[in-house]
N, C-alpha and C positions, 0 to 999 in steps of 0.2 A: 586437570587444573589449567586455566587459562590465565596468563599473566594480566590481560585486560580486565579480569574480573576480581582481582584482589582488592582493587580500589576502583569500583565501577564508575566510569565516567564516559560510558558508550554514548549516552543520549545528552541532550541540553541540560537535563536536570542534575547531572554530576552528583549523584547520591553519595559516592565514595565509600559504599558498603563493600564487605568482602563477601562476594557471592559464592566463591569457591568454599567458604565454611558455612554456607547456608543462610547468610544474612540476606535480608530483602530490602530493597529500596522502594521507590515510588511504584514501580511496575509490579513488585511482588515476586519477581523471578529470582531463583537462585541460578546456580551453573547447570541445573538440570534443564534439558530441552523438553518442552512440553507441546504436544501436537494434538489437535482435535480432529483432523481429517486429512486424508490425502487421496485425491481421486481426480477424474477427468471432468473438469468444469467447463460447461458449455455456454455460460451466459456472461463471459467477459466481452471485451471489444472484439469485433470481427478478426483483426489481425492477430489477436491474442488466442482466442478459442478456436478459430478456424472451423474446420468440418469435423475434427476429431476430438476436440477439447483441449484444454489447457491443464497440464499436470500440476495441479494446485495443492499446495501444503499450507494447511491453516495452522499458524503458530498461536499458542495461548500466551496471555500476558500482553500488555501494551503500555507504552509510556504516556499515553493520553487518557483522559477520562471523558470521553465525548458523551454527553447526555443522551444522545439520539443514536447511539452505535446499534446497528442491527446485528452485529456479531458480539453483543455484550456478554453472552453466556461464556465465551472464551476469552474476550478482551478485558473484562472487568471481573467476571466471577471465576476466571481461569481454569474452566473445565478443560481437561485434556489427559493424555497419557505420557509419562515420561518414557523417552527413547534415548538410545546412545547416539554418538556421532556416526558410528558404523551403521546402525539401522537406518539413519537419515540418509545416509549415502545410498543405501540399497533401495530405499523408497524412491530416490531420485531415478535409479536405474530401472526399478519396476515400472514407473510412470512411462519411462521411454519404451519399455517393452510393450505397454499397453497401447502405444500409438499416439501418446501426447505430442503436441506440437512444441511444447516447451516445458520447463520446469519453473512453476510460479509460486514464489515465497511470499505469503501473505502475512503481513505484520511481523517482519523479521528483525526489527531493530534492535531488540534486546538480546538477540542470539547471534550477532555478527561473528564473533570468533569461532564459535561452533559451526556455524553455517560455512564459513570460510573453509574450515577443515573437511567438512562434509562434501563440499563441491570438489575440492582437490582429490579427495578419496574416491568420488564417484567418477571423476574423469579418468582416473586410473583404472576403473572397472568398465570403462567403455561408454560413459555418458558423453553424447555429442550434441545434446539439445541446447538451445539457447537458454540461459537462466534469466528469468524475470524478477526483479525486485520491486515488490508491490507494497507501497508504504504511505504512512501519514505524513511524510516528509519532515517530521520533527526529529531531526537527525543532527549529529555532529560531523563536521567535514572530515576530522581525524579518523573517525571510525569508518567512514565511507571510504577512505583511501585504502583501507585494508582489503577492499573488495575489488580494487582497480585490476581489470584483466580477468576476472572471475564472472562478474555479472555482464550479461550482453544488453539487456532491456531494462531501464529504469521506468517505473511507472508510479510515480508519486502523485498523491492527492493534495494539491495546494488549497487548503480549506479556507483560510481567512486572509484578509488584508488587514482589518482592524483588530488589534490585540484586545480591545475590550470584549469583543465577541469571542475571541479565542480563549480569554480568561473565563468568562461566564459559561461557556458551552463545553470546553475541553480542558479547563484548568491549566492553560499554557499561555502566561502573560507575554511571553517573548516569542510567540510561534511565528510571526512573519518573518523576523530577523533571521532565525535559524533555518526555517524552511526555505527561504530563498537562496541562502547561501549553499544549503545542501543541494538544491535543484541545479545550481550552477556548477557544483562539484560533479553531480550526475551527468550533466551535458559535457563537461570536459572529458569525463571518462568514455562515454559511448557516442556522443554526437547526434546527428539528426537520424531520424528513422530510416531503416533499410528493411527491404522486404525480398522475400523469395519469389519464385515464379508463380506461386499459388497465392500470393498476397499475405503470407505470414510474416510477421515482424521478426526479424532475425537480430536486430541490434537498434540502438538509439533510445531516445527519450520521448515519452508520451506523457502528458500531464492531464490529470483528472481534476474537475471541479464540481462539487456538489452544491447546487443552489439551494439555499435555505429559504423557507417562507418569510417574506417581508425583507429580504437582504439582497435585493437586486443591485443596489448601488455598491455594496461591498464587492459582490461578485464582479462588477464592472472594473473595479480598481485592481482586482486579481488579474483580469484580462489586460488591462493597461500594463501591468508589470510584465506579463508574458511578452506581449508585443514589443515593449522597450528594451528587453534584456535578452530575448532568444530570436533566432532566425525564424523566418516564416515557415520553414520546413517542418518545424516540431509540431507534432499532432496535440490537439486538446480535445478531451472528451467532456462535453458540458452535459452534466447528469441532472435529470428531473426526478430520479427515483426517490427522493426524500419522503420517508414515512415516519411519523411520530412514534418511535420505539423506545423501550427502556424508560428512562427518567423525563424524557421530553413531554410526556403527558402532564407532568407537573408545572410546565412552563407554557402559559397561554399563547405566546408568540411562536412557539414551536409545535404546539398541538394541533397541527393542521397540515395539509399537504400544500405543495407549491402549486400556484394557479397557473393555468395556461397562458394567461396575459403576461405573468412574470417571466415564464420561460421563454416566450415568443420574444419579449423584450430583449432578453439576454442574447439570444441568437442573433437578432438583428444587429445588436451592438457588436457582437463578434465580427461580423462581416464589415460593419461601417468603420471600424478601426484598422481594417486591413489584415486581419488574421483570415487564413484560408483552410487549413487542413484540420480536419477533426471529425467528431461524431456527436450526433444528438440522440436523444432517446424518445421513443413514443411514450404516451401517457400511461400505457399498461405496465411500464417498467416499475411504477411505484406500487408494488404489491409484495405480499409475503412469498409468493410462489418462487421468487428468484433468490431467497435467503437459503443457504445450504442447511441440511439437517447434520448438526455436529455430532455423529454417532461413532466416531472412531473408525470409520471406514479406512482401509488401506494401511492400517497400523499392525495388523496380525504379524 
């Protein structure tokens, strides 16, 4: 039982349901931890995956409803296996034993109290790896404060500037308000990126942004906010990998890939406004090869 789940207000939706008693809010999660895969992921940013892979744990359930989610099987359809806090802690340690550079928590928002307990338990069992919090950024600051001192790297995806887009494509009319405040809290906790001698990120903030087709101007406003509110040392990953998955095929403006011209325009804008550190993707990143097979690997 977690006191934060008796009247769940972990995320900006503040559903107020009693998840300890099996009630479900917007995300559909109870107090049970549901995980779909835990393995060495080799297709994250170079400072995250490194040469040995990122010890990635994919959580099921999500507090957004992105029409184009490539992980919709677990985020929207909630596929996965129920595990205990103790099992989650053991998974963290096992990923370390496998040689992972870090423990990478994907879509962790709705499980913050359970994850907090699992990290503390895993540290007691010898976990020494950096913990990466890999999120949509639709977070409450108060919930993130529970992780202060436990998370080393924050990896938020700042999706939209225009809440009209956030509402239409992710069901979150107040996305930018909450996401930007959450990112500032993340930066307060971990600061600018830090790297070890092998170039692996050991701490700090890195922001992702996925360019959507026809939405370059919105993406430019996202970059403007990053420039105006964070130091230049913060890394930004400009992603071109958008592919029309899930319900995006029903939206003509989303049922296509990002053009090379759109992506190059955004890259040029990135440098023109004074941003310096980050990553870009090659065109072949926009394919299904890089989507994990959610087969319950690592949950035995």
